ROBASE-145501 format. One line per 2 residues: their letters; for each residue y negated, z, x of C-alpha. Coordinates in steps of 0.001 Angstrom, whole numbers, plus 500000, padded with zeros to 6 digits. Layout:
// ROBASE-145501
A = Y,Z,X ~ ...
END
This chain:
// ROBASE-145501
MA = 486646,501973,483969 ~ 490091,501961,485840
FG = 488371,500983,489373 ~ 487016,504426,489480
LL = 491031,505731,490151 ~ 491410,503095,492623
LP = 489106,504835,495703 ~ 491081,508262,495549
MR = 494677,506252,495143 ~ 493963,503819,497850
IA = 493250,507375,500086 ~ 496128,509052,499151
QF = 498150,505261,500105 ~ 496377,505779,503280
VF = 497730,509263,504010 ~ 501101,509222,502839
AI = 501446,505636,505054 ~ 500159,508124,507896
IV = 502821,510207,507135 ~ 505642,507973,506432
VG = 504913,506349,509636 ~ 505093,509386,511448
LS = 508539,510677,509991 ~ 509695,507274,510802
AY = 508467,507290,514586 ~ 510209,510852,514667
VA = 513447,509775,513501 ~ 513203,506442,515608
HW = 512364,508548,518890 ~ 515245,510714,517987
YD = 517928,507631,518153 ~ 516336,506376,521039
AD = 516343,509513,522943 ~ 519286,511750,522502
TL = 521900,509236,520999 ~ 523576,506221,522525
TA = 523156,503988,519525 ~ 519663,502511,518273
SP = 517678,503751,515397 ~ 518790,502278,512238
SQ = 517341,499498,510708 ~ 516022,501356,507486
IN = 514018,503624,509877 ~ 512785,500793,511395
FL = 512000,499217,508191 ~ 509844,502408,507370
IF = 507962,502337,510388 ~ 506888,498317,509419
VP = 505938,499088,506047 ~ 503218,501591,506588
LF = 501544,499158,509015 ~ 501556,496517,506366
SF = 499917,499062,504393 ~ 497298,499910,506656
IS = 496457,495947,506815 ~ 496696,495801,502724
IA = 494318,498502,502318 ~ 491897,497618,504844
YL = 491882,493906,502822 ~ 492000,495546,499290
EV = 488994,497647,500148 ~ 486926,495983,502538
TP = 487061,492343,501495 ~ 485309,492571,498168
RF = 482482,494522,499687 ~ 481703,492656,502375
AA = 483138,489280,502360 ~ 483582,488570,498436
KA = 483874,484716,499151 ~ 487524,485774,500970
SH = 488375,488064,498335 ~ 490473,486301,494906
PF = 492175,488783,492559 ~ 495464,487035,492912
AH = 495633,487915,496977 ~ 494629,491558,495852
LA = 497801,491349,493292 ~ 499810,489377,496094
FE = 499497,492567,498387 ~ 499973,495230,496059
VL = 503521,493670,494592 ~ 504496,493006,498649
NL = 503787,496908,499187 ~ 505152,498045,495921
LF = 508436,496181,496828 ~ 508343,497099,500526
YF = 508278,500955,499618 ~ 511018,500647,497290
AG = 513522,498772,499193 ~ 512344,501213,502375
FV = 513269,504293,500592 ~ 515959,503253,498852
AL = 517623,502285,501901 ~ 516963,505080,503623
AV = 518074,507407,500784 ~ 521600,505133,500686
FL = 522084,505648,504422 ~ 521228,509281,504482
SK = 523898,509647,501764 ~ 526948,508032,503655
LL = 526033,510037,506586 ~ 529153,512328,507465
FC = 526622,515208,508706 ~ 523234,515369,508490
RG = 522045,518747,509892 ~ 518542,519522,512014
SV = 514745,518934,511735 ~ 516036,515195,512564
CA = 517734,514958,509414 ~ 515043,516955,507292
AA = 512558,514674,508481 ~ 514244,511843,507205
RA = 514757,513175,504074 ~ 511251,513824,504060
DA = 510628,510102,505230 ~ 512648,508719,501891
VF = 510334,511319,499719 ~ 507301,510173,500666
AA = 508152,506649,500545 ~ 509011,507396,497330
FS = 505722,508803,496766 ~ 504034,505711,497880
WI = 506031,503230,495786 ~ 504790,505379,492646
LW = 501153,505316,494138 ~ 501620,501228,494646
TG = 502979,500973,491279 ~ 500263,502514,489705
TT = 497202,500506,491592 ~ 499585,497547,490903
TI = 499280,498000,487258 ~ 495927,498927,487116
LA = 495060,495600,488742 ~ 497285,493641,487224
LE = 495716,494848,483565 ~ 492309,494266,485081
IF = 493302,490806,486021 ~ 495250,489628,482596
KG = 492907,491460,480312 ~ 489832,490037,481748
GV = 491298,486851,483642 ~ 490206,486254,487347
SG = 486337,485576,485777 ~ 486649,489562,484749
MR = 487013,490840,488457 ~ 484323,492816,490339
TD = 483592,490127,492619 ~ 483134,487385,490253
KQ = 480760,489282,488301 ~ 478376,490286,491182
AK = 478529,486396,492384 ~ 477378,485551,489209
SA = 474668,487788,489155 ~ 473230,486886,492449
MK = 473327,483159,491248 ~ 471093,483999,487883
EA = 467648,482770,488017 ~ 464790,485379,488324
PS = 462373,485176,485421 ~ 459295,483446,486176
TV = 456048,485901,486243 ~ 453878,482731,486603
GP = 452198,481536,483266 ~ 450966,477975,481862
END
């Protein structure tokens, strides 16, 4: 049902994570190369969050397919919620930081603003996938997830073809 939506949303999450890490790295490099100050912690945090997203997406998509025993619905939900919270904290912190600057001009300012916007889009995507996953878990319970259904069907006995 809703699992058909997850793969396209994961692809969009991956693409937005690449964009966020690229924009954040550009702004951090500008601070390190052109100013006498270190890059702000808000930018550094938005470098960490997409990297965590890459690990999360790998776990959420690869583990159920190739290592079903290592996949648990509540671990999936934990990764989803952590990404949701990290992106929310990241884009809000960067937006507040940008709003308090005395002046903001040039390509680095535009990149920082775009970084906050793409982080907000990522937060929306993670909110959507978290909602879908939480509804599936709590509607059908832990046994209602894909990996448990596949394990049960693999354990069934095959009908006997030998007659009496």
